[in-house]
N, C-alpha and C positions, 0 to 999 in steps of 0.2 A: 233660723229657718225662714224661708220666704214663700209667699204664695202669689201667684200672678194670673193674668188672663190674656195678655196681648199676643196676637199673632205677629209675625214679622211685618206684615203689611200694616196692621193696625198701629204697631209701634212706630213705623215710619210716618204714618199719617198724623198721629198724636204729636210726635216730635216736630214734624213740619209745622203743624198748627201753632204749637207753643213758640217755635222759633220765630214765626212770622208775627205772632202777637207780642213777643217780648224782645225780639231782636230785629236784625235787618232782614229784608225780604230778598236781598241779593245773595247769590251763592258765594260771593267773596266779600271780605270786609275791607273797608277803606276808612281812614280816619276823617272825622269832621271836627276841625280845629276850632272849638268854641267852648266856653265854660257854661254860659247860660243857655238852656235849651228847654222848651216846653213841649217838645214832641219826641217820640221815641226814635233813637238811633242806636240800636243794640250793639253795633260795632264800635261805638264811640262813647264809652262809659268814663266816668270820672269818680274819684274817691270821696265824693260827698253825696248826701241824700238828695236825689234830684228826680223830677218827673221824667227827664230825658234818659235816665239810666234804665237798663234792663232791671227788672224787679229782683232778679237773683243777685245782682251786684249790690243793690240797696240792702238786701237781706244779709249778705256777707259782711257788709260794713257794720251793721248792728251786732252781728255775731262776734265780730272781731273785738268790739268794745266789751262784750260779755265774757271775753277771754275763752270763748268756745273754740275758736280756730283763728289764729292770726292771719292777717291778709298777707299771703305770700305769692305774689304774681310770678308766673312762670317767666323765664327769660325770653326775650324777644327772639323769635325763630327767624330763619332766613326768609320765610314767606312773609312774616310780619314786616321785615325790613324792606322787602321788595314792594310791599303795598304802601310803604311810606309811613309806617307807624313809628312812634317813639314810645317812651314809657306811658304817657297819656296823650290823647285818650286811648282807651284799650278795648278790645273785644272781650266779651264775657268769658270766652274759653281760656283766657290767660289766668283766670282765678281757679280753674279746676285742677284737681290733682293729676299728676302725670300717670298715664295708664301703662300697663305692661308692654304695650306696643312701643313705648318710648324708652324702655329699659333695654340696655344692651344685653344681648343673649351671649351665653358662654357655652363652650363645648364640654364643660365638666360633666362627668357621669352623674345623673340625678340620684339622690339618696332615696332608697325605698320608702314608700309611704308607710304610715303606721298600720294601715290595713294590710299591706303586703307583708309587713313584719309579723303581724298577728297570724296571718294565714300560713306563713312559712313555719312558724312555731308549731302549728297544728298539722303540718305536712299536707296542706291543701293548696293546690295550684289554682291560680286565678286565670281562667282561659280567656276571658274578655276584659281588657283593661279600659274599655270605654264605658263610663257611667252614663245612664240615660239622662240624668239631670244636667250633664255638662254639654248637651247637644243644642243649647239654645243661644240665640244672639244675646249680646250684652244688653241688659235692660229688658229683655223679653220675659214675659211672665208665664208661668205654668205651675200647676200643682206638682208636676213631676220634677221641678227644679231641685227640690230637697232630696230627691232620690239620687244621692251622690255618695262619694267616698266617705264623707264625714258622717252622714247618717248610718251608712252601712257599718262603719267602724264602731260607732256607738253600740249598735245592736250586737255585732260580733264580740265586742269586749264583754258585754253582759252574758252572752252565751258561754264564753270561756270562764267567766267568773262564777257562773252558777254551778251548783252541784248536780251534774248531769252524767248519765252514761255516755261513753265515747260515741256510740252509734247515734244517739240523739243529738249530740253536739255537732257531729259532721253533717247530719241531715238538716239541721237548722241553719248552719253556716252556708252549706251549699244552696239551700233555698234562698237565703238572702242575696247571695252572689247572682243567682239567676234573676231575681227581682231587680237587682242593681243595673242590669243591662237592658231593661225594657220598662216602658211606661204602662204597659198592660201585662198582667200576669194572673194566671188562674190558680196558682198554688199547687199545680199537679206534682211538682218536684218534691213536695213535702210528703207525698205518699199517703197511705192510710193513716188517719188520726191515731189508730191503735198502735202504730209504730212508736209513738211517744207516750210513755206511761208515767214518767216522773212528774211531780207537781210543778216544779219549776219549768220543766220542758213544755208542759201543756200551756202554762201562762205565756211563755215566749212564742209558742206556736200560734196561740190565739192572737197575740199582738201582730205577728208577722203576716198572718192571713188577712187581718184587718188592714194592715199597711198596703198589702197587695190590692185589696178591694178599693182602698182610697186612691191609689195611683191609677187604677183602672177605671175610676169614675163610678164605681158601684157604691154610692154613698150610703144607702140604706144598710147594706151588709157591713160596710166599714163602721158605721155608727154602732151597730149591735156588737160588733167585735171589740171595738174600743171600750164600750161600756163594760163588757165582760172582763176585759183585761184590766181596767181600772179598779175592779173589785178584788184583784188578786193580792198577793203578799210581797212580790218582788218590788222594791222601792223604785227602781228605774222604770219598770213596766207601768206601775201605777201612775207615776208622774207624767211619763210620755204619753200614755193613753189618755189621761185627762186633758192634756194639751191638744191631742189629735181629735178629741171629741169636738172641741171648738173649731178646729180647722175644717173638719168634715162638714159641720153645719154651715160654716162660712161658704165653702165651695158649693154646697147644696143650694144655699140662698141665692148665689149669683149664677147658677147653672144656666139660666135662660136670659141673663141680663146683657148679653153681648150679641151683636148682629153677625152676619156671615163674615164680616171683615175683622171681627174682634173688637169693634167699637162699642163703648158702653151705652146701654139703653136703661138708665136707672129706674125707669118706671116699671121694668119687668122684674125687678128684684123681689124675691119672696120676703116681704118685710117681717112676717112672723118668724120664719126660720132665722132670718138675720138677727132679730132681737134675741133669740135663743143663743145664737153664736156669741153675741156680746156678753150675755150673762155667763156663758161658759168660759170665755176668756177671763172675765173678772173673777170667776171662781178659781180658776187656775192661779191667777196672780195673788189672790187672797190666801190660797193654800200653800203656794210656793213663791213667796215674794222675792226670794233670791234664787229661784229655780233655774235650771239649765235653759229653759225656754222663755224666761221672763221677758227678755228684750224682744224676742220675736212676738210673744203674745201682746205686749204693749204696742208693738208696731202694727200688728194686725188689727188692733182696735181702731187704728186710723182708717183702715179699709172699711171696717164696719160703719164708722161715722160717715165716711164718704159715700158708701152705697146707700146709707139711710138719708143722705142729703142734709145731715145735721152740721151746718156750717160752723156754729159756735163750738161744738165739741171737737170738730176736726181742727179748727184753728188753735184751740187750747192744747190739744194733744200734740200738734206739730210744733207749737212754740215750746212746749215742755221738752220734747225729745230733741229739738234742735239745740236746746240750751244745756243739755246734760246727757251723759252716757249712763248706761249702755244703750246703743241703738241697734236695731235689727238690720240696718243698711248703712252704707258709708255716708258721711256728711254730704258729699257731693250729690249722692242719689237722693238724700232727704231734701236738700235744697231744690233739686229738680222736681221732686214729688210735690213739694209745697207750691211751686210755680204752676205745675200742670193741674193739680187737683183742687187748689184753693185760689191762689191769686189770679190766675188767668180764667178760672172757671166760674167765679162768683161775681154777681153784681149786688150782693147783699152784704152790708157791713157786718163784720164778725165781731163778737164780743171779746176780742183780745187786742190789747193796744198795739202790740208788735205787728200783728198781721193787718190790723186796720190802718196803721200808719203807712204800710207798704201799699195797700190798696188805694188809700187816699192819694198818694203821689201818682199812682197810675191813672186815677180818675181825673187828675188835674191836666192831663195831656191834651193839647189842642186837638179837637176833632175826635176825642176818644169817648165813646159812650160806655157807661152812663156818665154824664157830666156831673161832677161834684158841685153842689150848691152851698152857699154860705149857711142856709137853713139846715141842710143835712149835716154840715160840719159842726154846727152849734149843738145839734142833737146828740153828737158823739161824746159830749163832755164827760158823762158818767163812765164810759168805757176807759177813758184816759185818766181816771181819778188817781191812780197810783203812778202815772207817768206824766205829770203836768208839763215838764220841759219838752217832752216829745209832742204833746198836744200844742204847745205854743209854737213849736217848729212847723208843724203841719199847717197851722193857721197862718204863720208868716209866709210859708211857701204859697199858700192859696192867695194871700193878698198880693204877692209879687207876680206869680205866674198866671193867675186867672183874673183877678180884679185889676191888675196893673196899678196897684197903689203902693209904691215903695215906702212911703212914709208910714203906712199902717204895718207893713212888714217889719220895719225897723223898731217899732214899738214892742214887738213880740220877741225881739232878739236881745241877747246880752250886749250891753254897750262896752263892757270891759273885756279885754283879751285875757284868757286864763293863763296860768303859768305853764300848762302843758295842754297838748291837743290830742285827745282821742278822736275817733272819726266823727262822733256826734258833735263835739265841740268845734271841730274843724268845719263841719257842715254849717253850724250856726254862724261862724265867722265868714264862711264863703257866701252864705246867703246875705249876710249883712253887707259885704263888699259889692255883691251884685245889685242890691237895692240902692246903694249909693251911686253906682254907675247908671242905674236906670233913671236916676235924677240928674245924670250928667255931672255929678260931683266927683270929677275925675281925681282931683287933688286928695280928697279924703279917702277915696278908695285906694289910691296909690299908697298913701301913708299906711293904710291897714294891711295891704299886701306885703309891704316891706316889713312891717312889725311882725307879721306871722312867719316870715321866712325862717328866722333862727329857731322857731318853735316847732317847725314841721319835721318831726322825727319819724313818723309812721311811714311805711312804704307808700309811694306815689304822691304824698302830700306836697313835697317841694316841687315835683314836676308840674302839678296843677297850678301852684302859685306862680311858677315861671311863665306858664301860658297865660294866666290871668293878668300878670303884670305887663307882659308883652302886648296883650290886647289893649290894655289901658293906655300904654304909651302910643300905640298906633292910632287909637281913636282920639286921643287928646293932642295929637300933633307933636308928640315928643319922641318920634321914632329914633332919633340919634341916641337917646338914653339906653335903648336896647343894646347898642354897639359901643357904648362908652367903655373905657378901659376898666372901670370899676363896676360894670354892670353885673348884677347877680343872675342874669339870664344866660344860662350856658347850654340849654337844650339845642342841639344842632339842628333838629328839624324845625323848631320855632324860628331860629335865626335865618335858616335857609328860605323859609316861606316869605319872610319879610324882605329879604334881599331880592328874591326873584320877582315878587309881586309889587312891592311898594317903593323900594329905595330909589333915590335919584342918582344922577351921575356922581355928585360930590361924595355921597355916602359910599357908593360902590368903590370909588377910587380910594377912599380912606381905608376900606377893609382890604383892599389889595395889598396894602403895605402894613396895616395895623393888626389884622386878625392873627390870633395865635394858632388857629387850626389851618394847616396848609390847604386842606380841601375847601375851607371857607374862602381863603384867598383866591383859589382857582375859580370857585363859584362866582365870586364877585367880579372877577375879570371876564369870565364867560358872559355873565348877564350884561355887563357894561358893553362889551363888543357887540353882542347880539342885538341889544336894543338900540345902540348907536346905528347899526346898519339897517335894521328892519323898521326903524322909526324915522328914517330919513336924515339922521344926523351924520352925514357923510364926512364932513370936515373933521368932526371930533372922532369919528371912527378911525380916520387915518392917523390922528395923533395918538389915540389909545392903542392902536395896533402896533405902534412903535415900541410900546412898553412890554410887549411879549418877550420873554426870554428867548435867547437863540436856540436853546434846547428845551422844547416844550414837554411838560409832563404828559404822560399817556393816561392818566386817571380818567375813567369814565365817571361822570358826575351823577348819573342816574337820578335817584330820588331827590338829590339836592336841587335838581332843576325841575322836579315835579313829575319825572317819568315813573310809571308803574310797570313792574315786570320787565324792565328794560334797563340796560346799562347806560342808555342815553348817549350823550355826546361828551367830547373832551375838547380842550382848547385847540387841539390839532385841526378842528373844523375850520379855523380861520387861516389855515395854510392851503385851503382849496385852490388848486391851480387852474381850474377851468378846463379840465380834460374834456375832449370832444364828446358830446353827448351821443348816446346810442342813436338818436334820431338824426344825427348829422349836423347839428348846429354848434359851431365852435364858439367858445367863450374864453376870455382872459381870466387871470386870477381874480380872487374876490377883492383884493386891494385895488386892482385896476378897474373893476366894475364900479366900486365906490367912487373912485376918482372920476370916472366918466359921468356918473350920476350927480356928483358934486358940481361938475361943470354944466350939466344939462339934466335936470331932474326928469325930463320927459324923453330922454334918449331912448329910442326904440331898442337899440342894441343893449343898452344898460338895463332897461326894464326886463327884456327877455332873459338876459343872463342872470339877473338877480333871481328871476323865477327858476332858472336852471340850477342855480345854487341851492335853492330851497328843495326843488324836486330831487336832485342828485343826492342830497343828504337827508332826505325823508323828514323835512322840517314842516310839512303841512300839518296843522293841528298841534304844533309845538306847545308844550305846557307853558312856556313863558309868554305865549300869546293868549292864554286862557284866563279869564277873570276868576278870582276866588269866589267860592259859594257865598251868597249874601249872608252877612252876619258872622262869618267865620274869620279866623285870623287871616290877614292878607287880603281882605275884600274891600278895603278902603280904596279911594281913587289913587292910582299910581302917581308918584311924584316925578316919574320919568316922563318928560313931555313927548308928544307925538303919537300918531296912530300907527298901529302895526300894519305893515305891508302885506298884501295878499297877492298870490300869483295871478288869480283871475282878474283882479283890478288892474294889475300891470299889463296883462294881455289886452284887456279892453282899451286901455289908453293907447296902446300901439295900433290896435284895429281902428280906433277912431282918429288916428293921426294921419291927415292927408299927405304929409311929407315923409311918412315912414318908408324906408326902402322896401322894394318888392319882396325880397327874401325874408326880411324881418317881419313884415306884415303877414306873409304866408305862414311863418312859424308861429306867430302869435295866434292866428286862426286855428292852426293845427292843435296847439296846446290848449287853447280855450275850450275847443270842442271836447278834447280828451279829459278835461276837468270833470266831465259827467260820465266818463266810461267806468264801468259798464252798467252800473246800477241806476244811472239817471240822477244820482245825487251829486251835488257839488263837493269835491274833495280838495279844492284849491283855496278855500276861504273867500272872503269878500261877499258882495251882494249877489244873490242868485239871479239868474236870468231865465225867462220862459223858454219852453221847448221851441217855440216859433222862432225865437232869436237864434237858438243854436242851429236850427234848420237853415236860417238865413246865412249864418257863418259857413255852414257846410257848402251851400250853393256858391257863395262868394269864393271859397277856396277852390272848388271844383271848376269854376268858370274863369275868374280873373287870375288865378294862380295855378292853372292846370299844368304849367310847365315845371313846377317844383316837385321835388321828391315827396314832399309832405302831402300834396294833393293826390299824388299817385298812390301813396300807401294807405290813405284813410278811406275806408270803405263804408263807414256808418257814422251816424251821429246818435246821441243818446238823449 
């Protein structure tokens, strides 16, 4: 049984706050390809304990080691693939359980519920099949949530089991069905109390009326009713009423603790009644340690500690219930609760090593208040007394991420690689490798990554190691090792990033013939031809173009080229035949354009038509022209020589060329002005120009080139 308080709006607000605090602020997730990160990027988590991880991911890693729940990432979805994800880095939602919405529905006739079977045996028809407790959003809280088929079934079962006259039995069952359909109920359907004369019937009626008062928010009446029911003789009524006494006091304590939007205002909690509630839950657990509601009562004690602001008790209660069953909620929900109510909500160190380690990692993030200090970390030693290895890890992470002292970090970490790697041991070795790289000891780090590879048996570990090793090779000037025939790096996303961002002509040509993956071969050929052309390597473009097969594959290379939510381009791009543009400017094939520019790099016709090739094929802002994010995979200086061509720069060269033919200059003016249509922002690349310059272009086109179709068609400048 659960108890809640959040309205749909409050739920959305809390969820949004947590997501922004623990994950990405963007509505969509995109991977950030790096291993070492001291700031939060919740869409790009890794399977080691890191300040850059969403705290829920760090928690799940520790729970996996405790064998509470193995790390079982959901398969990459179509959306994940369109956003450029591989196995790592991963968004936090890939670790959550699949919901009913993900399960394929069938047309099979549903089996009657237990409640329906009980009613049928009594000859009672259920008129309303909608339970009031089922009318809430997923995760939304309300005391009415437990007014569902399950609780109604429990009561009806006891009524049928009890020694009652038939009329009393029907009256009680009908009353419970009426309560089941509403969150407010006055008990009128029970009729005159004198209609129920049996001792068992009176106990059940007292309990049912109290339940109606509880769901209706009449807590004083509910409390008196449950106290009376708990003094009866029916075992189920006694136990359930004792549990409901505690629930009623908890609801009464928090009755004024939430604002009009359902957001908590903990200073408004009635602390005296809250204390009574905690005492009552503990009494229930002492009386019925294996009781029907033991898991729920234990779970609701978390709420008592949260409302009381008792961080230490809340942390210990959460840690205990995360580590062992039974739980009153799913593990996913409990992880989320831990994040919302403790990790994201407190700036006070909790007296629990598991929770404190998670908070410490959060407090190490760059720019994240409160900033963890060495003095504060030293003061935590007693909390970690039973977890010395975890304390050493937190100190090593602090030395590396906050103090930037990799040698001190290495002193806190095991120097020997263990025979097997759980996630904590994997974290220790990962941190060790990152500390070596922080010292630019690339060789030692490479040796460590290679040594860990055959030991990486847990989900996602090998994927992270391939990323770490690829980054090591990129930064140590050994890119060719990534693509060697015996390379252990097989992640297609990792290889594609390095091919498109870093590889030189020789490596690209090698992969055209050597790569085992046909799409990698096509990617290498596309990148080679594109960069030849757009970086002014016109002679080599002509030679490389000859290597295209007569029958070109039609595969769209999409994310291989860095596109997001787009199929991108295929090798057929380089068969562009210069079809006459809509604006009336004729161009030859791309091969002829390159030949023209090879002969004269300043050719007005060649520059305009290269711009037309870009415009016609939507290549402005092409991912191959965008640098990688600083510090991420593929962000080193490209080994492919030359600067990327931009249409605007090409047009400006033509405009500035006094020998440019009349029509070519007019078209360059027309297109340069349109680079800023209609937003006023440059969409052609290259260096921006002031609005006054665009105004001058417009006047020049309208006066000196008034006889051209482009002067006639252009009405504005932007």
